[in-house]
C-alpha positions in Angstrom: -26.9 -29.4 2.3 -25.5 -29.7 5.7 -21.9 -29.9 4.5 -22.4 -26.8 2.4 -24.0 -24.8 5.2 -21.2 -25.9 7.5 -18.5 -24.7 4.9 -20.3 -21.4 4.4 -20.6 -20.9 8.1 -16.9 -21.6 8.6 -15.9 -19.1 5.9 -18.3 -16.5 7.5 -16.7 -16.9 10.9 -13.2 -16.7 9.7 -14.0 -13.5 7.6 -15.8 -11.9 10.5 -12.9 -12.7 12.8 -10.6 -10.9 10.5 -12.8 -7.9 10.4 -13.0 -7.8 14.2 -9.2 -7.9 14.2 -9.0 -5.0 11.8 -11.5 -3.0 13.9 -9.6 -3.6 17.1 -6.2 -2.7 15.5 -7.6 0.6 14.1 -9.3 1.5 17.3 -6.0 1.4 19.0 -4.2 3.4 16.2 -3.8 6.9 17.4 -1.7 9.4 15.5 1.3 10.8 17.3 0.9 14.3 18.6 2.4 16.9 16.3 5.4 18.3 18.0 7.8 21.1 16.8 10.6 19.2 18.5 10.5 16.6 15.7 11.1 19.2 13.1 14.8 19.2 14.0 15.3 15.8 12.3 16.8 15.9 8.9 15.1 14.1 6.1 16.0 12.9 2.6 13.0 12.6 0.4 13.7 10.2 -2.6 11.6 10.0 -5.8 12.6 7.6 -8.5 11.0 8.3 -11.9 11.0 7.0 -15.4 9.1 8.5 -18.4 7.1 10.6 -16.0 7.0 14.0 -17.8 3.2 14.2 -17.3 3.5 14.5 -13.5 7.1 14.6 -12.2 7.4 18.3 -12.2 4.2 18.7 -10.2 5.2 16.1 -7.7 8.6 17.6 -7.0 7.1 21.1 -6.7 4.5 19.8 -4.2 7.4 18.2 -2.1 9.4 21.4 -2.2 6.4 23.3 -0.8 6.5 21.2 2.4 6.4 23.1 5.6 9.5 21.5 7.0 12.9 23.2 7.8 15.4 20.3 7.3 15.1 18.3 4.1 16.5 17.6 0.8 14.7 16.0 -2.3 16.6 13.6 -4.4 14.9 12.9 -7.8 16.7 10.1 -9.7 16.0 9.6 -13.4 15.9 5.8 -14.1 16.8 6.0 -17.8 13.9 8.1 -19.0 13.4 8.7 -22.8 11.0 11.6 -22.5 11.4 15.2 -21.3 11.0 14.6 -17.6 14.7 15.2 -16.6 14.7 18.5 -18.6 11.6 19.7 -16.8 13.2 19.3 -13.5 16.4 21.1 -14.6 14.3 24.2 -14.7 13.6 24.2 -10.9 15.9 26.4 -9.0 16.0 25.1 -5.4 19.1 24.3 -3.5 17.2 21.5 -1.6 16.6 19.6 -4.9 19.3 17.1 -6.0 19.0 15.6 -9.6 20.6 12.3 -10.3 20.8 9.9 -13.3 20.8 6.2 -12.5 24.0 4.4 -13.6 22.6 0.8 -13.8 19.7 0.1 -16.2 18.0 -2.8 -14.5 14.3 -4.0 -14.3 12.5 -2.3 -11.5 13.5 0.5 -9.3 15.8 -1.2 -6.9 19.1 -0.3 -8.6 18.2 3.4 -9.0 16.8 3.6 -5.4 20.0 2.0 -4.0 22.1 4.7 -5.8 19.9 7.5 -4.5 20.1 6.1 -0.9 23.9 5.9 -1.1 24.0 9.6 -2.1 21.5 10.8 0.5 22.8 13.2 3.0 20.5 12.2 6.0 19.7 9.0 7.9 15.9 9.4 7.7 14.7 8.5 4.2 11.2 9.3 3.0 9.9 7.7 -0.3 7.1 8.4 -2.7 6.4 7.9 -6.3 6.6 10.2 -9.4 2.9 10.4 -9.8 2.0 11.2 -6.2 0.9 14.3 -4.3 1.0 14.9 -0.5 -2.3 15.6 1.0 -1.0 18.6 2.9 2.2 20.7 3.4 2.9 18.7 6.5 3.4 15.4 5.0 7.1 15.2 6.0 6.4 16.6 9.5 3.7 14.2 10.3 5.7 11.2 9.0 8.7 12.3 10.9 6.7 12.6 14.0 6.6 8.8 14.2 10.4 8.5 13.9 11.2 8.6 17.5 13.1 6.4 20.0 13.7 2.9 18.6 11.5 3.4 15.5 13.3 2.7 12.2 10.3 2.2 9.9 7.1 4.4 9.4 4.4 2.9 7.3 2.4 5.7 5.6 -0.8 5.4 3.7 -1.4 6.3 0.0 -5.0 6.5 -1.0 -6.2 6.9 -4.6 -7.8 10.1 -5.8 -11.5 9.9 -6.1 -12.9 10.0 -9.6 -16.1 9.0 -11.2 -16.6 5.4 -12.3 -16.7 1.9 -10.9 -13.2 1.0 -11.7 -12.1 4.0 -9.4 -14.4 2.8 -6.7 -13.0 -0.8 -6.7 -9.4 0.4 -7.0 -9.9 2.6 -4.0 -11.6 -0.2 -2.0 -8.8 -2.5 -2.8 -6.3 0.1 -1.7 -8.2 0.4 1.6 -8.5 -3.2 2.2 -4.7 -3.6 1.7 -4.1 -0.8 4.1 -6.4 -2.4 6.6 -4.3 -5.4 6.5 -0.7 -4.0 6.7 -1.7 -1.6 9.3 -3.4 -4.3 11.4 -0.4 -6.7 11.0 2.0 -3.9 12.0 0.0 -2.9 15.0 -0.2 -6.6 16.0 3.5 -6.9 15.9 3.9 -8.8 12.7 4.6 -6.2 10.0 4.9 -7.5 6.5 4.7 -4.6 3.9 4.5 -1.0 3.2 3.7 1.0 0.1 6.5 2.8 -1.8 4.4 5.8 -2.5 4.5 6.7 1.3 7.3 4.9 3.2 9.9 6.1 5.6 12.9 4.2 7.1 16.4 4.8 8.3 19.4 4.6 6.0 21.3 2.8 8.8 18.6 0.1 8.7 18.8 -0.2 4.9 22.6 -0.7 5.2 22.2 -3.1 8.1 20.0 -5.5 6.1 22.3 -5.1 3.1 19.6 -3.2 1.1 17.7 -5.1 -1.6 20.4 -7.8 -1.9 18.3 -10.7 -0.5 15.7 -10.1 -3.2 17.6 -8.4 -5.9 16.7 -11.0 -8.5 13.1 -9.8 -8.3 12.2 -6.5 -10.1 9.5 -5.6 -7.7 9.5 -5.7 -3.9 11.3 -2.5 -3.1 8.7 -1.8 -0.6 7.1 -4.9 0.7 10.1 -7.4 0.6 12.4 -4.7 2.2 9.8 -4.3 5.0 9.6 -8.1 5.3 13.3 -8.2 5.8 13.8 -5.3 8.1 10.6 -4.7 10.1 10.1 -6.1 13.6 7.4 -5.8 16.3 9.4 -3.0 17.9 10.9 -0.9 15.1 7.8 -0.2 13.0 5.3 2.5 13.4 2.2 3.4 11.5 1.0 6.9 10.4 -2.5 7.3 9.2 -3.1 10.9 10.1 -4.9 12.5 7.1 -2.2 15.2 6.7 0.2 12.4 6.2 -1.5 10.8 3.2 -0.1 10.7 -0.3 -2.5 10.6 -3.2 -2.1 9.1 -6.6 -4.5 8.5 -9.5 -6.2 5.1 -9.9 -5.7 3.0 -13.0 -8.2 4.0 -15.7 -8.8 0.4 -17.0 -9.2 -3.1 -15.5 -6.2 -4.3 -17.5 -3.9 -1.4 -16.1 -5.2 -2.2 -12.6 -4.3 -5.8 -13.0 -0.9 -5.0 -14.4 -0.2 -2.9 -11.4 -1.3 -5.5 -8.9 0.2 -8.7 -10.5 3.6 -7.9 -8.9 2.2 -8.9 -5.5 1.9 -12.4 -6.9 5.6 -12.5 -7.6 6.7 -11.0 -4.3 4.2 -12.7 -2.0 5.9 -16.1 -2.4 8.8 -14.6 -0.5 6.7 -13.6 2.5 7.3 -15.3 5.9 5.1 -18.4 6.3 3.0 -16.7 9.0 2.1 -13.9 6.6 1.5 -16.2 3.7 -0.8 -18.3 5.9 -2.8 -15.3 7.4 -3.2 -13.5 4.0 -4.0 -16.7 2.3 -6.6 -17.7 4.8 -8.4 -14.4 4.5 -8.6 -14.7 0.6 -9.6 -18.3 0.8 -12.4 -17.7 3.3 -13.7 -14.7 1.3 -13.7 -16.7 -1.9 -15.0 -19.9 -0.3 -17.9 -18.1 1.2 -19.3 -16.8 -2.2 -18.4 -19.9 -4.1 -20.1 -22.3 -1.7 -23.2 -20.0 -1.7 -23.3 -19.8 -5.4 -22.8 -23.5 -5.9 -25.3 -24.4 -3.3 -27.9 -22.2 -4.8 -27.4 -23.3 -8.5 -27.4 -27.0 -7.4 -30.5 -26.5 -5.3 -28.8 -27.4 -2.1 -29.4 -24.0 -0.6 -32.6 -22.1 -0.9 -32.6 -18.4 -1.8 -33.7 -17.4 1.6 -30.7 -19.2 3.1 -28.3 -17.5 0.7 -29.8 -14.1 1.4 -29.6 -14.6 5.1 -25.9 -15.5 4.9 -25.2 -12.6 2.7 -27.1 -10.2 5.0 -25.3 -11.5 8.0 -21.9 -11.1 6.4 -22.5 -7.6 5.2 -24.1 -6.3 8.3 -21.1 -7.5 10.4 -18.5 -6.1 8.0 -20.2 -2.7 7.4 -20.8 -2.2 11.1 -17.1 -2.8 11.9 -15.5 -0.9 9.0 -17.5 2.3 9.1 -15.0 4.1 11.2 -12.1 2.5 9.3 -13.3 3.8 6.0 -13.7 7.2 7.5 -10.0 7.2 8.6 -8.8 5.9 5.3 -10.8 8.3 3.0 -13.5 5.8 1.9 -16.7 7.0 3.3 -18.3 7.2 -0.1 -17.8 3.6 -0.5 -19.7 2.3 2.5 -23.0 2.0 0.8 -21.4 0.3 -2.2 -19.7 -2.3 -0.1 -21.9 -5.4 -1.0 -20.9 -5.0 -4.7 -17.3 -4.3 -3.9 -17.2 -7.3 -1.6 -18.4 -9.5 -4.5 -15.9 -7.8 -6.9 -13.1 -8.5 -4.5 -13.9 -12.2 -4.6 -13.7 -12.1 -8.4 -10.4 -10.2 -8.1 -9.0 -13.0 -6.0 -9.9 -15.5 -8.6 -8.9 -13.6 -11.7 -5.5 -12.0 -10.6 -3.5 -15.2 -10.2 -4.6 -16.5 -13.6 -3.9 -13.0 -15.2 -0.5 -12.9 -13.6 0.3 -16.3 -15.1 -0.4 -15.4 -18.6 0.2 -11.7 -18.8 3.3 -10.4 -20.3 5.9 -9.3 -17.7 6.7 -5.6 -17.4 10.2 -4.4 -16.3 9.3 -1.2 -14.5 
């Protein structure tokens, strides 16, 4: 019994320490002041799409409505077999440049590299074909961070709120991921960004030789590039609500796992410090619940002890994350947190197994 309680206590302390870390990092995160002076910077917005006829037209139209004077939009067709490319040809806007990828390779890296090479400006802003900026100042707010020695701006891409538990969990996982990469970046050890809202300089991309160091992996056009290029001094974070880029959550558990399993293939390429910190968090979270459940089922822990540990964990975390959830558009999830916290543990257990046996997807 004593060993089990000790193990649960250690896991509780580790998880609590991480949440204190998240809280402190977000407390220091202040969005830059919106300044008309930054509107003079020229920006190339790049969208890579494949078989996206259901949403690519709306996405490009929303981007073209941005209240920003100096930008172009490059929409590159990565060997689509639907009507998406034809829909975009109907748009008459001199800021829009349509391209067709020349290399048909798994993932988006080849197409993105071609688009980057053809971009007119040094500042590159990326989003996905199924995304929608939260405001007409998305480009402006992201560019506000691109000052001085900054070469990378990590944006945030929340999921659109819909009914259903799958949507709640997908939004929570997205928030938790953002809590981690924002915290790591603010602490000086950036390790990833999200491709649906990411900005960096073309000169930086060329300096690190693009995706060449991980070209053999289909995914990783966002996190592995940031891993290779980000430093403690060249990376900024933007979490102003007007800078958000929304996308729809997966509709089923299977589609969600298919979307997330790529992190397994790319995470092995992370720096040892990031693998250790991310792994420790997941192991402490999982170990807490497994030890409690095992102790209760074997009779080593009484129900009152189990409930006491659960109450302590959830009170600490809910107290610390309330403001963070508000910043990241997750206020409606606060009261659902205990169940979401348990589901996250199941997710940590299921995803590696699913990734091992699920069929690989190329794009």
